[in-house]
ROTOR-64707 format. One record per residue (C-alpha): x, z, y. Coordinates in steps of 0.001 Angstrom, whole numbers. Layout:
N
<roba <X; Z; Y>>
...
This chain:
482
<roba <29103; -31952; 19333>>
<roba <30140; -35751; 19710>>
<roba <33422; -34805; 19241>>
<roba <32863; -32791; 16249>>
<roba <30951; -35638; 14847>>
<roba <33980; -38085; 15189>>
<roba <36498; -35468; 13540>>
<roba <34038; -35460; 11122>>
<roba <33482; -39264; 10476>>
<roba <37158; -39509; 10386>>
<roba <38014; -36730; 8108>>
<roba <35606; -37998; 5590>>
<roba <37173; -41548; 5984>>
<roba <40651; -39813; 4984>>
<roba <38690; -37717; 2498>>
<roba <37716; -41432; 742>>
<roba <41072; -42648; 738>>
<roba <42729; -39672; -779>>
<roba <40277; -39657; -3748>>
<roba <41077; -43233; -4083>>
<roba <44948; -42428; -4089>>
<roba <46413; -42318; -7675>>
<roba <46619; -39000; -9741>>
<roba <49474; -36183; -9141>>
<roba <52753; -36594; -10746>>
<roba <52313; -35543; -15103>>
<roba <54686; -33446; -16932>>
<roba <54499; -32591; -20602>>
<roba <57339; -30002; -20649>>
<roba <56967; -28158; -23652>>
<roba <58821; -25229; -22271>>
<roba <56007; -24166; -20262>>
<roba <54034; -21319; -20969>>
<roba <50294; -21010; -20684>>
<roba <49879; -19513; -17520>>
<roba <52112; -22178; -15790>>
<roba <50135; -25152; -17275>>
<roba <47257; -23364; -15678>>
<roba <48798; -23393; -12584>>
<roba <50506; -26916; -12788>>
<roba <46761; -28325; -13194>>
<roba <45737; -26563; -9439>>
<roba <45189; -28756; -6366>>
<roba <47859; -26252; -5336>>
<roba <50281; -23824; -6655>>
<roba <50046; -21179; -4353>>
<roba <47893; -18073; -4883>>
<roba <45633; -17309; -8017>>
<roba <48611; -15346; -9622>>
<roba <51055; -18835; -9475>>
<roba <54470; -18135; -9405>>
<roba <56527; -20832; -6916>>
<roba <57987; -23164; -9628>>
<roba <54147; -24289; -10523>>
<roba <54010; -27794; -9309>>
<roba <51372; -30574; -10046>>
<roba <50218; -32103; -13345>>
<roba <47533; -34521; -14367>>
<roba <45337; -32505; -16840>>
<roba <43574; -35377; -18118>>
<roba <44155; -38410; -20145>>
<roba <43075; -42014; -20195>>
<roba <41068; -41433; -23644>>
<roba <41244; -43815; -26875>>
<roba <45025; -45533; -26163>>
<roba <45631; -46865; -29345>>
<roba <49464; -47571; -30897>>
<roba <50773; -50670; -32393>>
<roba <47249; -52650; -31909>>
<roba <45214; -50038; -33707>>
<roba <41982; -49516; -32453>>
<roba <40428; -46085; -31517>>
<roba <37378; -46796; -33102>>
<roba <36623; -49638; -35816>>
<roba <34922; -52257; -33739>>
<roba <34719; -50185; -30845>>
<roba <32368; -52476; -28616>>
<roba <31422; -50563; -25409>>
<roba <32178; -47805; -23286>>
<roba <28941; -46237; -22285>>
<roba <29886; -44999; -18913>>
<roba <32602; -48004; -17776>>
<roba <33728; -47335; -13977>>
<roba <32293; -50301; -12002>>
<roba <34709; -53033; -10788>>
<roba <35233; -52666; -6798>>
<roba <32295; -54243; -4897>>
<roba <29722; -53229; -7560>>
<roba <26963; -50662; -7406>>
<roba <27561; -47336; -9514>>
<roba <25968; -47326; -12772>>
<roba <24108; -44514; -14634>>
<roba <25104; -43877; -18096>>
<roba <22226; -44206; -20181>>
<roba <22193; -40313; -21713>>
<roba <19720; -38168; -22998>>
<roba <18943; -34436; -21447>>
<roba <17748; -31441; -22892>>
<roba <15670; -29002; -21728>>
<roba <15932; -25234; -21722>>
<roba <14112; -24804; -25164>>
<roba <16274; -27299; -26803>>
<roba <14291; -30114; -27415>>
<roba <15132; -33784; -26260>>
<roba <13526; -34566; -22732>>
<roba <13987; -37351; -20136>>
<roba <12918; -36659; -16550>>
<roba <10940; -38841; -14409>>
<roba <13633; -41098; -12068>>
<roba <13424; -39596; -8597>>
<roba <12621; -41629; -5690>>
<roba <15386; -43614; -3896>>
<roba <16108; -42133; -570>>
<roba <14093; -43636; 1947>>
<roba <17074; -44652; 4428>>
<roba <20799; -44260; 4742>>
<roba <21748; -40961; 3301>>
<roba <24404; -38941; 5783>>
<roba <26079; -36077; 5177>>
<roba <24273; -32846; 6338>>
<roba <25005; -31857; 10118>>
<roba <27279; -28800; 10828>>
<roba <28548; -28791; 7084>>
<roba <32566; -28692; 6951>>
<roba <34409; -29818; 4263>>
<roba <35004; -26671; 1991>>
<roba <38394; -27795; 22>>
<roba <39856; -31031; 416>>
<roba <38337; -33521; -1667>>
<roba <41159; -33684; -4780>>
<roba <42524; -36585; -6821>>
<roba <40464; -36598; -9984>>
<roba <42281; -36776; -13769>>
<roba <40759; -38727; -16203>>
<roba <37568; -41181; -16760>>
<roba <34543; -39751; -15194>>
<roba <30756; -40935; -14086>>
<roba <31531; -42542; -10997>>
<roba <28015; -41797; -9511>>
<roba <27348; -38310; -10985>>
<roba <28373; -34599; -10412>>
<roba <27971; -31522; -12829>>
<roba <27238; -28201; -10829>>
<roba <25915; -24883; -11753>>
<roba <23631; -23404; -9512>>
<roba <22392; -19770; -8851>>
<roba <18618; -20574; -8417>>
<roba <15635; -21603; -9633>>
<roba <14246; -25660; -10155>>
<roba <13264; -25629; -5927>>
<roba <16685; -24197; -5309>>
<roba <18305; -27371; -7130>>
<roba <15828; -29750; -5123>>
<roba <16771; -27931; -1849>>
<roba <20151; -28656; -2581>>
<roba <19641; -32165; -3803>>
<roba <17836; -32828; -186>>
<roba <20580; -31187; 1681>>
<roba <23364; -33349; 237>>
<roba <21271; -36491; -49>>
<roba <21599; -36516; -4145>>
<roba <19102; -36669; -7063>>
<roba <18675; -34399; -9876>>
<roba <19044; -36253; -13045>>
<roba <18609; -33549; -15261>>
<roba <18872; -29526; -15326>>
<roba <18412; -27098; -18194>>
<roba <19503; -23536; -18513>>
<roba <23066; -23365; -20634>>
<roba <23539; -20749; -23093>>
<roba <27142; -20983; -23209>>
<roba <27728; -21248; -19276>>
<roba <24836; -18513; -18550>>
<roba <23448; -20395; -15819>>
<roba <21543; -23398; -14566>>
<roba <23541; -26712; -15190>>
<roba <22915; -29693; -13038>>
<roba <23379; -33392; -13448>>
<roba <23047; -34661; -9669>>
<roba <23366; -38361; -8900>>
<roba <25069; -39910; -6186>>
<roba <22852; -42503; -4960>>
<roba <24742; -44006; -1436>>
<roba <28649; -44289; -3153>>
<roba <29723; -41736; -1715>>
<roba <33215; -40707; -3687>>
<roba <32782; -38013; -6375>>
<roba <35538; -35808; -4855>>
<roba <34076; -35902; -1577>>
<roba <30725; -35225; -2802>>
<roba <32265; -31748; -4818>>
<roba <34023; -31034; -1517>>
<roba <30997; -31150; 309>>
<roba <29119; -29048; -2390>>
<roba <31574; -26081; -2304>>
<roba <30188; -25588; 1168>>
<roba <26702; -24232; -254>>
<roba <27304; -20430; -1968>>
<roba <23952; -21343; -4399>>
<roba <26766; -23800; -5883>>
<roba <28846; -21852; -8348>>
<roba <31265; -24306; -9932>>
<roba <31619; -28161; -9415>>
<roba <33159; -30530; -11553>>
<roba <33055; -34416; -12286>>
<roba <31001; -35414; -15246>>
<roba <34071; -36384; -17439>>
<roba <34117; -38805; -20375>>
<roba <35666; -37455; -23518>>
<roba <36871; -39852; -26751>>
<roba <36831; -39706; -30136>>
<roba <39924; -39706; -32157>>
<roba <40310; -41827; -34499>>
<roba <43250; -44457; -35134>>
<roba <42796; -47115; -37256>>
<roba <44205; -47337; -41042>>
<roba <45616; -43839; -51387>>
<roba <43881; -41364; -52472>>
<roba <43089; -38137; -50339>>
<roba <46249; -36358; -50802>>
<roba <45079; -33457; -48379>>
<roba <44338; -30725; -50841>>
<roba <47793; -30832; -52361>>
<roba <49414; -30521; -48925>>
<roba <47239; -27958; -47711>>
<roba <48068; -25750; -50948>>
<roba <44005; -25821; -51468>>
<roba <42873; -25765; -55486>>
<roba <40153; -28652; -55237>>
<roba <38601; -26761; -58375>>
<roba <38073; -23536; -56607>>
<roba <37537; -25072; -53082>>
<roba <34399; -23406; -51741>>
<roba <32420; -23072; -48346>>
<roba <29505; -22136; -49411>>
<roba <26601; -21244; -46949>>
<roba <29458; -21130; -44250>>
<roba <27843; -23027; -41013>>
<roba <30042; -25413; -39220>>
<roba <28875; -27690; -36398>>
<roba <30092; -30848; -35943>>
<roba <29994; -32667; -32005>>
<roba <30427; -36441; -33085>>
<roba <28798; -39684; -33456>>
<roba <25814; -40019; -35412>>
<roba <25883; -40189; -38988>>
<roba <24839; -42078; -42221>>
<roba <22859; -39259; -43888>>
<roba <22346; -41715; -46888>>
<roba <25647; -41464; -47978>>
<roba <25799; -39738; -51552>>
<roba <29031; -37775; -50020>>
<roba <26666; -35829; -47689>>
<roba <23893; -35121; -50243>>
<roba <22240; -31467; -49373>>
<roba <25191; -31334; -46717>>
<roba <23508; -31481; -43211>>
<roba <21850; -28307; -42483>>
<roba <20346; -29607; -39320>>
<roba <20849; -32342; -36975>>
<roba <20841; -32945; -33291>>
<roba <20579; -36055; -30888>>
<roba <22086; -35193; -27475>>
<roba <21504; -38809; -26068>>
<roba <18326; -39789; -27808>>
<roba <18021; -42527; -25277>>
<roba <21034; -44469; -26423>>
<roba <20622; -46303; -29811>>
<roba <23001; -45210; -32402>>
<roba <24843; -48186; -33600>>
<roba <28009; -46433; -35086>>
<roba <28084; -44221; -37742>>
<roba <31230; -43947; -39175>>
<roba <33198; -41271; -37642>>
<roba <30939; -38457; -37688>>
<roba <29884; -39531; -41641>>
<roba <33630; -39272; -42137>>
<roba <34432; -36155; -40533>>
<roba <31313; -34432; -42228>>
<roba <32595; -35794; -45401>>
<roba <35922; -34583; -45049>>
<roba <34772; -31031; -44251>>
<roba <31988; -30774; -46715>>
<roba <31509; -34103; -48819>>
<roba <30475; -34048; -52768>>
<roba <30671; -36086; -55437>>
<roba <33932; -38585; -55870>>
<roba <35101; -37556; -52006>>
<roba <34847; -34095; -51762>>
<roba <35323; -32432; -49116>>
<roba <37114; -29250; -48535>>
<roba <34723; -26936; -48437>>
<roba <31907; -27894; -50659>>
<roba <28742; -25948; -50014>>
<roba <29445; -25546; -46347>>
<roba <26189; -26206; -44114>>
<roba <26930; -29081; -41743>>
<roba <24928; -28546; -38352>>
<roba <25541; -32123; -36970>>
<roba <24824; -33067; -32831>>
<roba <25600; -36679; -32090>>
<roba <27086; -36843; -28848>>
<roba <29112; -40184; -29381>>
<roba <28354; -43675; -28982>>
<roba <30938; -46633; -28878>>
<roba <33710; -43501; -29533>>
<roba <32578; -42185; -25644>>
<roba <30479; -39350; -24352>>
<roba <30310; -37500; -21341>>
<roba <30847; -33783; -20189>>
<roba <27068; -32907; -19728>>
<roba <26257; -34486; -23264>>
<roba <28927; -32371; -24798>>
<roba <27776; -29246; -23141>>
<roba <24087; -30077; -24433>>
<roba <25509; -30348; -27950>>
<roba <27750; -26989; -27655>>
<roba <24544; -24958; -26500>>
<roba <22835; -26708; -29953>>
<roba <25507; -25434; -31742>>
<roba <25732; -22248; -30542>>
<roba <22233; -21785; -31056>>
<roba <22380; -22443; -34726>>
<roba <24488; -19397; -35195>>
<roba <27675; -21651; -36719>>
<roba <31109; -19899; -37451>>
<roba <33075; -22853; -36904>>
<roba <32583; -25558; -34187>>
<roba <34719; -29113; -34685>>
<roba <35685; -31111; -31949>>
<roba <37411; -34005; -32911>>
<roba <37290; -35538; -29257>>
<roba <39744; -35362; -26318>>
<roba <39127; -36098; -22186>>
<roba <40726; -34652; -19253>>
<roba <40707; -30574; -18288>>
<roba <37309; -29483; -17087>>
<roba <36600; -26171; -16224>>
<roba <32689; -25883; -17401>>
<roba <34143; -26992; -21312>>
<roba <36674; -23961; -20621>>
<roba <33998; -21843; -19912>>
<roba <31887; -23157; -22541>>
<roba <34540; -22957; -25067>>
<roba <35745; -19182; -23952>>
<roba <32103; -17956; -24455>>
<roba <31765; -19614; -28023>>
<roba <35035; -17689; -29108>>
<roba <33739; -14423; -27560>>
<roba <30759; -14754; -29495>>
<roba <33043; -14753; -32643>>
<roba <32929; -18643; -33293>>
<roba <36120; -20282; -34712>>
<roba <37009; -23554; -32075>>
<roba <38625; -26709; -33994>>
<roba <39923; -29798; -32087>>
<roba <41616; -33094; -32271>>
<roba <45080; -32753; -29950>>
<roba <44762; -36262; -29804>>
<roba <46370; -39508; -30510>>
<roba <47321; -40910; -27106>>
<roba <51190; -40814; -27813>>
<roba <54191; -38379; -27301>>
<roba <54135; -39023; -23377>>
<roba <50452; -38409; -22716>>
<roba <49432; -35297; -20611>>
<roba <47777; -32775; -22874>>
<roba <44201; -33261; -24706>>
<roba <41072; -31342; -24049>>
<roba <39438; -29049; -25090>>
<roba <42521; -28392; -27842>>
<roba <44610; -27345; -24952>>
<roba <42397; -24555; -23953>>
<roba <43097; -20907; -25036>>
<roba <41306; -20159; -28051>>
<roba <41023; -23297; -29166>>
<roba <42436; -24699; -32301>>
<roba <44688; -27737; -31601>>
<roba <45265; -30117; -34895>>
<roba <47688; -32519; -34758>>
<roba <48130; -34999; -37873>>
<roba <50611; -35329; -40628>>
<roba <51211; -38069; -43777>>
<roba <51762; -37644; -47219>>
<roba <55295; -36836; -46691>>
<roba <54291; -34279; -43814>>
<roba <55790; -36662; -41002>>
<roba <54487; -36662; -37998>>
<roba <51727; -39391; -36927>>
<roba <53670; -41263; -34221>>
<roba <49878; -41656; -32030>>
<roba <49985; -38006; -31721>>
<roba <50391; -35931; -28685>>
<roba <52820; -33550; -28201>>
<roba <53296; -30377; -26124>>
<roba <53369; -26413; -26162>>
<roba <49358; -26205; -27296>>
<roba <49661; -27973; -30568>>
<roba <48614; -24908; -33203>>
<roba <48769; -26445; -36268>>
<roba <49589; -29945; -38442>>
<roba <46961; -31060; -41291>>
<roba <46828; -34287; -43262>>
<roba <45108; -36819; -41180>>
<roba <46875; -40318; -41950>>
<roba <45830; -43070; -44266>>
<roba <43219; -40621; -45760>>
<roba <40277; -41942; -47507>>
<roba <37008; -40618; -46610>>
<roba <32866; -41278; -46367>>
<roba <31884; -43880; -43825>>
<roba <28499; -45639; -42527>>
<roba <29517; -48470; -44949>>
<roba <30293; -46088; -48320>>
<roba <34116; -45301; -47901>>
<roba <36975; -46045; -45609>>
<roba <40491; -45190; -44781>>
<roba <40765; -43138; -41893>>
<roba <43790; -41908; -39497>>
<roba <43727; -39537; -37076>>
<roba <44127; -36112; -35554>>
<roba <39805; -36470; -35507>>
<roba <40637; -36216; -39439>>
<roba <42850; -33462; -39274>>
<roba <40820; -31239; -37290>>
<roba <38392; -31745; -39672>>
<roba <40772; -31058; -42854>>
<roba <41293; -27407; -40928>>
<roba <37745; -26856; -40512>>
<roba <36973; -27110; -43945>>
<roba <40060; -25075; -45167>>
<roba <38761; -22111; -42418>>
<roba <35310; -22390; -43964>>
<roba <36992; -21554; -47492>>
<roba <38787; -18608; -45812>>
<roba <35112; -17438; -44263>>
<roba <33825; -17825; -47322>>
<roba <36094; -15866; -49110>>
<roba <35924; -12728; -46557>>
<roba <33032; -13447; -44126>>
<roba <33957; -10711; -42050>>
<roba <37106; -12191; -41216>>
<roba <37149; -12586; -37442>>
<roba <38337; -15598; -35010>>
<roba <40950; -13590; -33787>>
<roba <42532; -12644; -37569>>
<roba <42080; -16348; -38346>>
<roba <43930; -17759; -35978>>
<roba <46749; -15256; -36543>>
<roba <46752; -15755; -40394>>
<roba <47263; -19700; -40008>>
<roba <49895; -19338; -37780>>
<roba <51778; -16679; -39695>>
<roba <51280; -18559; -42902>>
<roba <51654; -22202; -41817>>
<roba <55043; -23867; -43446>>
<roba <57627; -24210; -40375>>
<roba <58022; -28036; -39824>>
<roba <60443; -29585; -37278>>
<roba <62708; -27667; -35177>>
<roba <62499; -23907; -36164>>
<roba <59450; -21666; -35002>>
<roba <56365; -23139; -32897>>
<roba <57328; -26631; -31674>>
<roba <55384; -29257; -29767>>
<roba <55327; -31570; -32181>>
<roba <54051; -29707; -35555>>
<roba <53337; -26313; -33848>>
<roba <53392; -23419; -36352>>
<roba <53807; -26062; -38866>>
<roba <51613; -27322; -41918>>
<roba <48850; -25413; -42723>>
<roba <49272; -23382; -46014>>
<roba <45378; -22269; -46579>>
<roba <46917; -20696; -50056>>
<roba <48937; -18374; -48396>>
<roba <46349; -17454; -45721>>
<roba <43919; -16583; -47957>>
<roba <46624; -14189; -49826>>
<roba <47630; -12752; -46536>>
<roba <46219; -9605; -45897>>
<roba <43895; -9059; -42648>>
């Protein structure tokens, strides 16, 4: 037993050092297939159907990168969940939690361990700690658990963890638990330790995601996507938007917001510009009319200071799914996370059209998620002359282009000139609402196919890593036979 303890102690020290090492090499080869991309994202490409050429690729990006001195969000002040500097204690993010019935609750703080927390005896690391890509909350893990609250607490006790929130997830189809790490163990080590317990189904970091707005004259989007502003309508089409808080007193949103949900109720709302602009571009009324006037927006606030976490975003996605929406707009980008991938796949399985920003992190940035997941329409941004926004991400996952450079949109201050793939995604969501209004029985699969088939080709012939299939042509898409 003493020899085993020494071996386990040495393994843990090596694991901690491994987690602190830099992430694996990155690639943005546009010629890779989706299968190859998935293989590249794994710790090892052997097994799981991966071919021998699979290598390692960093699936996440440091969110919020800006170009030319432009900031990602105006007056970006604080990241909600910054990684603490070396030598400081991990900080717990001030986010809200949600109960299984959708109401917002805050669990009582769990008591701190009465003594030093040790790794449970007799447990081997089920898998080597992985080098985690992208930003994440440094003292938390997200775990799906097969069992009730009693089982959750048993797992917490066994592994020296704190239960910070738990809820039944509609889109994940299981209990999602946010465990806190109170003793300073690296996230990668804790994930590997939890893998030894069969009651835990999936284990992920609590990744951080960023809104995709670049700093920036008239809205030229109607003309560029061939949508007749006088005939545009998304009447009664339900669209969910996951974003910042909004200024619902803005005249452009009068009668537009059908429902609101705050996925982080314990964090004060300071910024309302980004969410107001996205909602307005989709369904705004009055002088700043959106692409789909008459659409009903179900708005979930999940960002503050341009940042959110996986736990908060999943809560917002579950709420959106419960509203029976046809479209979900996700104007944010972060690392690849399997829980988000499952939620997106199941939302698509329920018939929802998923639209996401491709990202503003530059041509050499790793792929942005959720846009790069299968079944999600990844939107890049073009200007009034159909030129690509220089800051836009590139890659085989880019699906379609839409106006997103220097457009006038409603904001928390009234109106503003906005730029970013966030807003190009909003243009596409509004355009799709027009298609659904005209043909309510159109499926998500049909909409995706018709957008690809009718897009105006830009750049190299056929689909490419810059423009995807090309510029959205909503007139041609509406006229196409199903």
